[in-house]
C-alpha positions as CSV (number, residue, x, y, z in Angstrom):
1,M,193.3,74.9,39.1
2,R,192.0,78.4,38.8
3,G,188.5,78.6,37.4
4,E,187.6,74.9,37.8
5,N,184.7,75.9,40.1
6,V,183.6,78.9,38.0
7,E,179.9,78.8,38.2
8,H,177.9,78.8,34.9
9,R,175.1,81.3,34.8
10,T,172.5,81.6,32.1
11,S,172.3,85.4,32.7
12,K,175.2,87.7,31.9
13,Y,174.5,90.0,34.8
14,D,173.8,89.2,38.4
15,V,172.8,92.0,40.6
16,R,172.5,92.3,44.4
17,T,171.2,95.3,46.2
18,T,171.8,95.8,49.9
19,I,171.7,98.4,52.7
20,N,174.9,98.2,54.6
21,E,174.7,94.4,54.7
22,P,177.7,92.0,55.0
23,E,179.0,90.4,51.8
24,T,176.7,87.7,50.5
25,P,178.4,84.5,49.2
26,P,178.5,84.3,45.4
27,Q,176.1,81.3,45.3
28,R,173.4,83.4,47.0
29,R,173.5,86.2,44.5
30,R,170.2,86.3,42.6
31,A,170.2,86.2,38.8
32,F,169.6,89.4,36.9
33,G,168.0,88.4,33.6
34,R,167.4,90.6,30.6
35,N,163.7,91.1,31.4
36,Q,164.0,91.7,35.1
37,K,163.7,95.1,36.7
38,L,166.5,96.4,38.8
39,R,165.1,96.6,42.4
40,V,166.9,99.2,44.5
41,A,166.5,99.4,48.2
42,H,165.2,102.8,49.5
43,R,167.9,105.0,51.0
44,H,168.3,105.7,54.6
45,P,169.7,109.2,55.4
46,E,172.7,107.7,57.1
47,K,173.1,104.6,54.9
48,N,174.4,104.1,51.4
49,C,172.9,102.0,48.6
50,Y,175.0,99.2,47.1
51,L,174.7,97.2,44.0
52,Q,176.8,94.3,42.8
53,I,176.8,93.1,39.2
54,L,178.7,90.4,37.2
55,S,180.7,91.4,34.2
56,P,181.4,88.5,31.8
57,A,184.4,87.7,29.6
58,K,184.0,86.9,25.9
59,I,185.8,84.8,23.3
60,N,186.1,85.2,19.6
61,L,185.2,81.9,17.9
62,F,186.0,83.5,14.5
63,L,187.8,86.7,13.6
64,H,188.4,87.8,10.0
65,V,190.1,91.1,9.3
66,S,188.9,92.3,5.9
67,G,190.8,95.6,5.5
68,K,192.1,98.8,7.0
69,R,190.0,101.9,7.1
70,P,191.0,105.5,6.4
71,D,190.5,106.3,10.1
72,G,193.1,103.7,11.1
73,Y,190.6,101.1,12.4
74,H,190.2,97.7,10.7
75,D,187.0,96.2,9.3
76,I,186.3,92.7,10.8
77,V,183.8,89.9,10.8
78,S,183.8,88.2,14.2
79,L,181.7,85.6,16.0
80,M,181.7,86.4,19.7
81,C,180.0,84.9,22.7
82,C,180.2,85.6,26.4
83,V,181.5,82.9,28.8
84,S,181.0,82.2,32.5
85,L,184.2,84.0,33.7
86,Y,183.3,87.2,35.5
87,D,184.6,90.3,37.1
88,V,182.4,91.4,40.0
89,I,181.6,95.1,40.0
90,S,180.2,96.9,43.1
91,F,178.5,100.2,43.2
92,D,178.2,102.5,46.2
93,F,175.7,105.3,45.6
94,G,176.3,107.6,48.6
95,G,178.5,110.6,48.7
96,G,182.1,111.3,48.0
97,I,183.3,111.6,44.4
98,T,182.8,109.3,41.4
99,S,185.8,107.0,41.5
100,V,187.0,103.4,40.8
101,T,189.1,100.9,42.7
102,C,190.3,97.5,41.6
103,T,191.7,94.4,43.2
104,D,194.3,94.1,40.4
105,P,197.1,96.7,41.1
106,E,198.0,96.6,37.4
107,I,194.7,98.1,36.3
108,P,194.7,101.9,36.1
109,C,192.0,103.5,38.3
110,D,192.2,106.9,36.6
111,E,190.6,108.3,33.4
112,R,192.1,105.3,31.4
113,N,189.8,102.9,33.2
114,H,186.8,101.9,31.0
115,A,184.4,101.5,33.9
116,L,185.2,105.1,35.1
117,K,184.9,106.4,31.5
118,A,181.5,104.8,31.3
119,A,180.3,106.4,34.6
120,Y,181.6,109.8,33.6
121,L,180.0,109.5,30.2
122,F,176.6,108.4,31.5
123,L,176.4,111.0,34.2
124,G,177.5,113.8,31.9
125,K,174.9,113.0,29.3
126,F,172.2,112.4,32.0
127,R,173.3,115.7,33.6
128,K,173.1,114.0,37.0
129,D,175.2,115.3,39.9
130,E,175.6,111.9,41.6
131,A,178.7,110.4,43.2
132,I,179.3,106.8,42.5
133,R,182.1,104.7,43.9
134,I,182.9,101.7,41.8
135,H,184.9,98.7,42.9
136,I,186.1,96.0,40.5
137,E,186.9,92.5,41.8
138,K,189.1,91.5,38.9
139,R,189.0,87.9,37.7
140,I,189.2,88.4,33.9
141,P,192.9,88.8,33.0
142,A,193.8,92.2,31.4
143,G,195.2,92.4,27.9
144,A,194.1,88.8,27.3
145,G,191.6,89.2,24.4
146,L,188.7,88.4,26.7
147,G,187.2,91.9,26.7
148,G,187.4,92.6,30.4
149,G,187.6,96.3,30.2
150,S,184.9,96.6,27.6
151,S,182.6,94.3,29.6
152,N,183.2,96.5,32.7
153,A,182.2,99.6,30.7
154,A,179.0,97.9,29.4
155,A,178.1,96.7,32.9
156,V,178.4,100.2,34.3
157,L,176.3,101.7,31.5
158,S,173.6,99.1,31.7
159,C,173.5,99.1,35.5
160,L,173.3,102.9,35.8
161,N,170.6,103.2,33.2
162,R,168.5,100.7,35.1
163,Y,169.2,102.3,38.4
164,F,168.1,105.7,37.2
165,G,164.9,104.4,35.6
166,N,166.1,103.8,32.0
167,P,166.5,107.5,30.9
168,F,168.3,106.4,27.8
169,S,167.1,104.1,25.0
170,V,169.0,100.9,24.0
171,E,170.3,102.7,20.9
172,E,171.6,105.7,23.0
173,I,173.3,103.3,25.5
174,M,174.9,101.4,22.6
175,A,176.1,104.7,21.1
176,M,177.7,105.6,24.5
177,G,179.4,102.2,24.5
178,L,180.9,102.8,21.1
179,E,182.4,106.1,22.3
180,I,184.4,104.0,24.9
181,G,185.5,101.1,22.7
182,A,184.5,98.9,19.7
183,D,183.7,95.8,21.9
184,V,181.5,97.6,24.4
185,P,178.3,97.4,22.2
186,F,178.7,93.6,22.0
187,F,178.5,93.3,25.8
188,L,175.4,95.6,25.8
189,F,173.9,93.4,23.1
190,K,173.8,90.5,25.6
191,K,173.7,87.6,23.2
192,P,176.0,85.7,20.8
193,A,176.6,87.9,17.8
194,L,178.2,88.2,14.4
195,A,180.0,91.6,14.5
196,T,181.0,93.6,11.5
197,G,182.4,97.1,10.8
198,I,184.9,97.7,13.6
199,G,182.8,95.4,15.8
200,E,179.9,97.7,16.4
201,K,177.4,96.3,13.8
202,L,175.9,93.3,15.6
203,K,173.6,90.6,14.3
204,E,172.3,87.9,16.6
205,Y,173.8,84.5,15.9
206,P,171.9,81.3,16.8
207,L,175.0,79.8,18.4
208,K,174.9,76.1,19.4
209,L,178.2,75.3,21.0
210,P,178.4,71.6,22.1
211,Y,181.7,72.0,23.9
212,K,183.2,72.8,27.3
213,I,185.7,75.7,27.1
214,L,189.2,75.7,28.6
215,I,190.8,79.2,28.7
216,V,194.5,79.6,29.3
217,Y,196.0,83.0,30.1
218,P,199.8,82.8,29.6
219,G,200.6,85.3,32.3
220,F,201.1,88.4,30.1
221,G,198.9,90.8,28.3
222,V,199.3,92.1,24.7
223,L,198.7,95.5,23.1
224,T,195.9,95.3,20.5
225,K,197.4,98.1,18.5
226,K,200.8,96.3,18.4
227,V,199.2,93.1,17.0
228,Y,197.2,95.0,14.3
229,N,200.3,96.9,13.3
230,N,202.0,93.6,12.8
231,L,199.2,92.1,10.7
232,N,199.8,91.4,7.0
233,L,196.4,91.6,5.3
234,R,197.7,89.6,2.3
235,L,198.3,86.6,4.6
236,T,194.8,86.5,6.3
237,N,192.9,83.3,5.5
238,C,189.7,83.2,7.5
239,K,187.7,84.6,4.6
240,N,187.6,81.1,3.2
241,K,185.4,79.9,6.1
242,L,182.8,82.8,6.0
243,R,180.3,81.0,3.9
244,K,180.3,77.9,6.1
245,L,180.0,80.2,9.2
246,A,176.8,81.8,7.8
247,S,175.1,78.4,7.2
248,V,176.2,76.3,10.2
249,Q,173.5,74.8,12.4
250,E,175.8,73.6,15.2
251,F,179.2,75.2,15.6
252,D,182.0,72.9,14.6
253,A,185.5,73.3,16.1
254,K,186.8,73.1,12.5
255,L,185.4,76.6,11.9
256,L,187.7,78.2,14.5
257,C,189.8,80.9,12.8
258,N,191.5,84.1,13.8
259,D,193.4,86.3,11.3
260,L,195.3,88.0,14.2
261,E,196.8,84.9,15.5
262,S,199.9,84.7,13.3
263,A,200.6,88.4,13.9
264,A,200.4,87.9,17.7
265,V,202.4,84.7,17.7
266,S,205.3,86.4,15.8
267,K,205.5,88.9,18.6
268,Y,204.6,86.6,21.5
269,P,205.8,83.0,20.7
270,E,204.5,81.7,24.0
271,I,201.0,82.0,22.7
272,N,201.8,79.1,20.3
273,E,203.2,77.1,23.2
274,V,199.8,77.4,25.0
275,K,198.0,76.3,21.8
276,E,200.2,73.2,21.6
277,A,199.8,72.4,25.2
278,I,196.0,72.5,24.9
279,L,196.0,70.4,21.7
280,K,198.1,67.7,23.4
281,Q,195.3,67.4,26.0
282,G,192.9,66.3,23.3
283,A,191.0,69.5,22.5
284,S,188.7,69.4,19.5
285,G,190.0,72.8,18.4
286,V,192.2,75.6,19.8
287,L,192.2,79.3,19.0
288,M,193.6,82.6,20.4
289,S,190.8,84.9,21.5
290,G,190.7,88.4,20.0
291,S,194.1,90.0,19.7
292,G,195.5,87.7,22.5
293,S,197.1,86.7,24.7
294,S,194.6,84.1,25.9
295,V,194.0,80.9,24.1
296,F,191.0,78.6,24.5
297,G,190.3,75.0,23.7
298,L,187.0,73.3,23.0
299,F,186.4,70.0,24.7
300,S,183.7,67.4,24.2
301,D,182.7,67.3,27.9
302,N,183.4,68.8,31.3
303,D,185.6,66.0,32.6
304,R,188.0,66.2,29.7
305,A,188.2,70.0,30.0
306,I,189.0,69.8,33.8
307,K,191.5,67.0,33.3
308,A,193.3,69.1,30.6
309,G,193.2,72.1,32.8
310,N,194.8,70.3,35.7
311,A,197.6,69.1,33.5
312,I,198.2,72.5,32.0
313,S,198.0,74.3,35.3
314,H,201.4,72.8,36.3
315,N,202.9,75.7,34.4
316,F,202.9,78.2,37.3
317,R,202.9,81.2,34.9
318,W,199.6,80.2,33.2
319,R,196.1,80.8,34.6
320,V,193.5,78.3,33.7
321,F,189.7,78.6,33.6
322,V,187.1,76.0,32.7
323,V,183.9,77.8,31.6
324,D,180.7,77.5,29.6
325,A,179.5,79.7,26.7
326,I,176.5,81.9,27.5
327,C,174.1,81.3,24.6
């Protein structure tokens, strides 16, 4: 089962700095906490400097769409948290041109790539003539509602800012993130949050999630714009749970809600098949993440989640991950 041995980390980012060293196994990468300084090895005239950083996925435990704005975006209220499923991003500071490569051939490596957008944006505002080669080891499925591209952009902005000695304030980096995408500021926020506006207004949420999480990717991505265009605002119902969400002490699976789910399922019926498969395995609650296509289930303990994942993984099209929330 894919993801069964995904390692839970208490830090969202894990950085390694080397000078032309062989690859270090994942279990030996040192944690990069919020209060740690980024230590960069001194350059050698004939050697490059490398960094490696983990870029986490997220899930939406709650997503209410309250209305459409004049600019075409939608106002939302969403409870988000990162989970221990990561892309691995490597940086090579040492000549050439600023570029990005990726292990997933379906991911564009041109100006559409969020990581490359972040690098160009940062270097342009910093007015730094520096070539950075970025490589993404893609583990987070694309178009899955797990925020992989936005997380990559946030990781690049955060890492470059630390590498160059924090030339930009937190507020400036957050503003850069918003230029790239509405979810990027959340990944820069680095803690569970209740997001409002288009997702850029963030308030720390004291999340206590007493569950193991099983994520199932059905083997296809969805277009966020297509899902929102299919949304009937008169049929949204998550607003009824907002008051309980604001006062909860420990998150209850009964609070799971996503106004986009019905709009996505009507276009992609297999999402509902995934939901039903997870429920049959005894999940306390099941929900589509973001605009889809991934679905996650909350299980009372690790053994139940792994057992469910093993059963579901018999469907060869679906990718399965057992993860923890990063709170």
